[in-house]
C-alpha positions in Angstrom: 125.8 86.3 68.4 122.4 87.8 67.4 119.4 85.6 66.4 116.1 86.3 65.0 113.4 87.1 67.7 109.8 86.8 67.5 108.1 90.1 68.3 104.5 89.8 67.1 101.5 87.6 66.9 102.1 87.1 63.0 105.7 86.3 63.5 104.9 83.7 66.1 102.5 82.2 63.5 105.3 82.0 60.9 107.7 80.6 63.3 105.5 77.6 64.4 104.5 76.8 60.6 108.2 76.8 59.6 108.9 74.3 62.7 106.2 72.1 61.2 107.7 72.1 57.8 106.1 75.0 56.0 106.7 76.0 53.2 108.2 72.5 52.3 105.1 70.8 53.6 101.5 72.1 53.3 100.1 72.7 56.8 96.3 71.8 56.7 95.2 74.1 59.3 92.8 77.2 58.8 93.8 80.7 59.9 90.9 80.8 62.4 92.2 77.4 64.1 95.7 78.9 64.3 94.4 82.0 65.8 92.5 79.9 68.4 95.5 77.8 69.3 97.5 80.9 69.9 94.9 82.2 72.3 95.0 79.0 74.0 98.7 79.1 74.4 98.5 82.8 75.6 95.8 82.1 78.2 97.9 79.4 79.8 101.0 81.6 79.6 99.2 84.3 81.3 97.8 82.3 84.0 100.7 80.0 85.1 104.0 81.4 83.6 106.0 83.6 86.1 106.6 86.1 83.3 102.9 85.9 82.1 101.5 88.2 84.8 102.5 91.6 86.4 101.9 92.6 90.0 100.2 96.0 90.3 98.9 98.4 92.8 95.7 100.5 92.1 93.3 102.3 94.1 89.4 102.4 94.0 87.1 104.8 95.6 84.1 103.5 97.5 80.6 104.4 96.4 77.2 103.9 98.0 76.4 101.0 95.3 79.4 99.2 96.5 78.5 99.3 100.1 74.9 98.3 99.4 75.9 95.5 97.0 78.8 94.5 99.5 81.2 93.9 96.4 83.2 95.9 93.9 82.2 95.2 90.3 85.0 96.3 88.3 82.9 96.0 85.2 81.0 98.9 86.4 83.9 101.2 87.0 84.6 103.4 84.1 88.3 104.3 83.3 89.7 102.0 85.7 93.5 102.1 85.5 95.4 99.1 86.5 98.6 100.8 87.4 100.6 101.4 84.0 98.7 98.6 82.3 95.4 98.4 80.7 94.6 94.8 80.5 92.8 91.8 82.4 92.7 91.3 86.1 93.9 87.7 87.0 93.8 87.8 90.8 93.6 90.3 93.7 95.9 89.4 96.5 95.0 91.9 99.3 93.4 95.1 100.2 95.4 97.8 101.8 93.1 100.5 103.0 94.3 104.1 102.5 91.0 106.0 103.4 90.2 108.2 106.3 90.3 105.2 108.8 93.8 104.4 108.1 95.0 108.1 109.0 93.8 108.0 112.6 97.3 107.9 114.1 97.8 110.9 116.5 99.7 112.1 119.5 97.8 110.0 121.9 98.1 106.8 119.8 100.2 104.1 121.2 102.1 103.3 117.8 103.0 107.2 117.7 104.3 107.2 121.2 106.4 103.9 120.9 107.9 105.1 117.6 108.7 108.4 119.0 110.6 106.7 121.9 112.3 104.3 119.3 113.5 107.3 117.3 114.7 109.1 120.6 116.5 106.0 121.6 118.2 105.6 118.2 119.4 109.3 118.3 120.9 109.1 121.9 122.7 105.7 121.2 120.5 103.8 123.8 118.9 101.7 121.2 119.8 100.0 118.1 118.5 98.7 114.8 117.8 95.1 116.0 115.7 96.7 119.0 113.8 99.1 116.5 113.0 96.1 114.2 111.9 94.0 117.1 109.6 96.8 118.1 108.2 97.1 114.5 107.4 93.5 114.5 105.7 93.6 118.0 103.5 96.5 116.8 102.6 94.6 113.5 101.5 91.6 115.7 99.3 94.0 117.8 97.8 95.5 114.8 97.1 92.0 113.3 95.6 90.6 116.6 93.4 93.7 117.3 92.6 95.1 113.9 93.2 92.2 111.6 93.7 92.0 107.8 90.4 92.5 105.5 89.2 89.2 104.3 88.5 89.3 100.7 87.3 87.0 97.6 87.8 87.8 94.1 85.9 85.9 91.3 87.4 86.4 87.9 84.3 84.7 86.2 82.4 87.9 87.1 85.2 90.3 87.9 84.0 91.1 91.4 85.7 91.6 94.7 83.9 90.8 97.8 85.0 92.4 101.1 83.8 90.6 104.2 83.1 92.7 107.1 80.7 95.5 108.5 80.0 97.8 105.5 76.5 98.8 105.8 76.4 100.5 109.3 77.3 103.8 110.2 80.5 102.7 112.1 81.3 100.2 109.2 84.8 99.4 108.0 84.3 101.6 104.8 82.7 104.8 104.2 81.4 106.5 101.0 84.5 108.3 99.5 87.0 106.4 101.1 89.7 104.9 99.0 91.4 101.4 99.0 94.5 100.2 97.7 94.5 97.0 95.9 97.5 94.6 95.3 96.6 92.5 92.2 98.1 90.5 89.2 97.3 91.3 85.7 98.1 89.9 82.2 101.5 91.0 81.1 100.7 93.6 78.0 101.2 92.0 74.8 102.6 95.4 73.6 105.9 94.2 75.0 107.4 92.3 71.9 109.5 89.9 73.9 106.4 88.2 75.3 105.9 86.3 71.8 109.8 85.4 72.1 109.3 83.1 75.1 110.6 79.8 74.6 107.7 78.1 76.3 105.2 80.1 74.1 106.9 79.2 70.9 107.1 75.3 71.7 103.6 75.2 73.2 102.0 77.1 70.1 103.8 74.8 67.7 102.6 71.8 69.6 99.0 72.9 69.6 99.0 73.7 66.0 100.5 70.2 65.2 97.6 68.7 67.3 95.1 70.6 65.3 96.7 69.6 62.1 96.6 66.0 63.2 92.9 66.2 64.1 92.2 67.8 60.7 93.8 65.0 58.8 92.4 62.2 60.9 88.9 63.1 59.6 90.0 61.6 56.3 92.3 58.7 57.3 95.6 58.3 56.1 96.2 61.1 53.6 98.5 60.6 50.7 100.5 63.8 49.5 101.9 64.3 45.9 104.9 62.0 45.6 103.3 59.1 47.6 104.1 60.5 50.8 101.5 59.5 53.5 100.8 61.6 56.5 99.0 59.8 59.4 96.8 62.1 61.3 96.6 59.9 64.3 100.3 59.9 64.6 100.6 63.7 64.6 97.9 63.7 67.3 100.0 61.2 69.5 103.2 63.1 68.9 101.7 66.5 69.7 100.1 65.1 72.8 103.6 63.8 74.3 105.0 67.2 73.3 102.2 69.3 75.1 102.4 67.0 78.3 106.3 67.5 78.5 105.9 71.3 77.8 103.0 71.8 80.5 105.0 69.7 83.0 108.2 72.0 82.3 105.8 75.0 82.8 104.9 74.0 86.3 108.4 72.7 87.4 110.7 75.6 85.8 108.4 78.6 84.8 105.8 78.8 87.3 106.0 81.0 90.3 106.9 79.2 93.5 104.2 78.3 96.0 103.7 80.7 98.9 105.3 79.9 102.2 101.9 79.3 103.9 99.5 77.1 101.9 96.3 76.0 103.1 
């Protein structure tokens, strides 16, 4: 069984207006107001819906300006490629250094020697995968204890990433020319037509337009349409508010990503 899908912004507008009664009922909302309400729905969808964002990895080369400022301003990076998506950053989760400092493992490194022994034990049958996995966890604990993970802060309002650490000295954590790999979340591209067919987006857009319609009518009190039908703007607002509250609650209970294991 097939059904009509919403694959574009205009189709989403047409769908929402039909749900509100158009063309049987005239919807007293300007095109600009409809466009604003769709933008509001898309913003909430991108920031909280599990399908509204995409995890990507991309690299950035460190420059002298970044070290002097002690932050990375993504607005100043020309041709920044966010993986396969050219869209807005939502959040940066962590930094994975891939520069020269991360390639210091050599023959005399403890990790090299322990992994070499592990592989030899696996080959000779002395060890097993359980022992190898335990050793990997032990090495990760050592690395976390002695080296630690880079502490970062991403501020979306000015699109900057702050990396806390020793950046300016000659023996600093980062050098000019080093690359760092970033794990981030970006907005799901709207070029994927199925984004507009999200049931949450269709319901929420319709409710927002309905509230806008009620706010427009409330400026004139009770409006009587041809044929003696009266539309109460305040009643439309109250109905829309209940629908918006129900949809937002469903967003955070059914559609949002689950919280991380460690919170706080």
